[in-house]
Phi, psi and omega in degrees: 000141177299137185294326178296312178298320181297325178301316182280338171298320177300320178294316181295319178298318179300313180298318182287329172297316177294327176296314179297331178275002177080015182270340179229131178295145180305319181294326178291319179291338185299325186298310179295324177301319179293318178299309183290322177299317178296317178301318184280000170256320179293316184302308180294329178298316178296317181297321180291320177298320181281349186289338179062032179083004179294115185296326179294317179293321179293318178299316181297324181281334188297327181294337180297328181296331178303318179286316183301311181294323179298311184292321176297318179300312181294315181300314180293317181297319180294320180289324184269352181069034181285156175293150190273354188299324180298316177298320181299313181288327173297324179297328176297316176300314183294322178300316178296318178296323180296324176296320178296316178296327176297315178298321178297317179297318181291309192265323187263319185266348182062037183234076185295331179297314179289336172299316177297318180297317178298321178295323177297318177294324177300321176298315180299313180294327176296319177297320178299321178297315182295319183283313187268320182282318184257356176070031180276077186298335180296343179266359185299312183294318177299318179297316179301314179293321179296316178299313183298314184287328181273346186301315185280313180290337179264350183231293188296313182297307178296331178296312179294323177297318178293319181293331181262003179076016183259001182290132177227145180220113174212180185300315181296317179294323178295320177296321177296317179298319179296318180297320178295317180298315179297318179297321180290324176294320176297320177297321178298321178298319178292314184293325182292342177270337187251345181235094182295146179278158180281323179197168181248099178294159186270350182228158186222178177051000000 
C-alpha cells in the first residue's frame, strides 16, 4: 500500500474506532471516510494506468480499492442513514481478500511484517462483518477498541517508517509486530469491559 494513503487510513480508522465507541457521531465521521475513500480509489486507478500492464504493480495497487470502497460505503451510509448490513457483508469479502494479501506478503513479496498487518486488518473486517452483517451488537464495544488500538501501529507507524526510509521487514520484526497486535487485541478485550460506550452507531470503519 502507498505510504501516503496508509497514513490517512490510520486517521480514518482512529475516527471510526471512536465512532463505534460513541465518541463521534456517524455523520461527523462520514466526512473523513469520504475523503480517505476517494483518495484510496483515485490513487490505485492512477497507479494501474501508469503500470503499463505490469502485473506486479497492478497487484500492489489492487489492495487499495478494498479500503477505498469500504470508506466510501461507510461515508455514504452514515450520511444517508442506510442500514449497516451491506457494509457488514462487504466486509466479509474484504476480510477474505486481506487474508490472501497477507499470504502474498509472506510468500511472494518476502514482507512478513506487512503479512502480519494484513492479518490484523482481516481481523478488523471480520469484526465489522459480525457486528454489522450479523447484528452481533455485543461485539460493538470490543470492535471499537480494537479498531482504535490497531489503527496507529498497523497504519500510521509503518507509513511514517516507509516515508522516512526506515521500514524494515524480517522474521524477528514480524514476530514483534504479531506480539504487539495480540497484546493490543487483549487490551481491547479488557477495555470493552471496563469502559462502557455512550451509544452504538449503525455504521463502522
